[in-house]
C-alpha positions, -999 to +999 in steps of 0.1 A: +000+000+000+012+035-008-005+066+006-005+092-021-017+123-001-035+135+030-071+143+022-079+161+054-067+166+090-097+160+113-102+176+147-126+164+174-145+193+189-177+206+204-188+230+177-176+221+142-191+251+124-176+276+148-142+260+147-143+257+109-151+295+107-121+302+129-097+282+108-112+295+075-104+331+087-070+321+100-059+303+068-077+323+042-096+292+033-133+287+029-159+267+048-168+239+024-197+226+044-210+227+079-238+211+100-243+202+136-219+173+134-192+181+108-176+210+090-147+214+066-123+241+055-107+239+020-087+261-003-054+260+016-025+237+014-044+210+033-081+206+040-091+207+077-122+190+091-140+192+124-163+165+139-185+170+169-179+148+199-204+148+227-188+162+259-157+173+241-131+192+262-099+207+248-067+187+253-053+208+282-020+222+268+007+215+279-003+186+301-015+163+273+008+158+243-007+149+210-006+157+173-011+193+163-008+215+132+021+239+124+016+269+101+043+289+083+037+327+083+056+356+068+056+376+101+051+356+133+044+386+155+017+400+132+002+365+127+000+359+164-017+393+169-043+386+141-049+350+153-056+362+189-080+388+175-098+359+158-102+340+190-069+321+196-051+324+229-014+324+237-006+301+266+021+308+291+040+276+282+061+284+251+087+256+245+098+269+211+119+299+222+122+321+192+116+293+167+078+291+169+048+303+190+022+280+204-014+292+203-046+275+213-077+276+190-111+286+205-116+250+217-081+245+231-063+226+204-027+238+203-011+248+170+021+265+162+031+294+139+067+298+127+085+320+101+088+304+068 
């Protein structure tokens, strides 16, 4: 078997439509469909999807380690400012030094922004 590409990265969450709206604004993508249980964002370098999980709670950064998404940006400081204005938060724990900045999306999923 050979995997030829990633079709989507899927996030468990409480509110798929709201989280898709956040990531669409953050990435310049577009919401490709949304209902109570599932939403998608396309038009970027990778599609993102969001599926509702009853009773979902964010992963609790930094206590719980798990997969996350990294984004390249032209200006880290400006990107962090804009992402926070969209609803992201910047946790106190920042293990990347000057190499990247960890942010949490509105439901608590960590993601990183780095120059690139």
